[in-house]
C-alpha positions, 0 to 999 in steps of 0.5 A: 459502702464500696472499697476503692484501691489505687485506681478504678474500683476492683470487684475481684477481691470483694467478690472473692471475700463474699464467696468465702463468707457465703461458703462459711455460712453454708458449712455449719447448716450443711453439716447438720442438715446432711447428718439428718437427711441421710439417716438410715430410716430414710429411703436411699432414693429419697431426694434431699434438699438443702435450702439456704437463705443468704443475707446479701452483702451491700457491696455485692448488691451495689456492684451487681455480683450476687449471681456470680457469688451464688453460682460459684459457691452453689456449683462448687458445693454441689460438685463436692457433696454429690459424690458422697450424698446421692440425690442431693440438691442445694438452693441458695436464695438471697434476701433481696429476691422473691423466693419464686424467682430463685433458682430451682433445685436440680437433682442429677 
């Protein structure tokens, strides 16, 4: 289903809503995973990966904005977390893509 306004289709609000929903979906597992990944028994220089599988909303798939949503949430989340959690990487894959085609994790 695609939403229409008083004129041509407007993707902006749909994309913004999808970004919020994805970020909210990411927050709870990220909190749990980070608390486990950064326990004292793990070496400080160990690489940590948070892998999130995202159920792609039909609206986003229909308008072809999955990469826009994923990239924005991925970039901002990594930028926020990395100063506090060294050797951290995030990978977000959606349900309609083959895992071998998903973006690869990058540690900085």
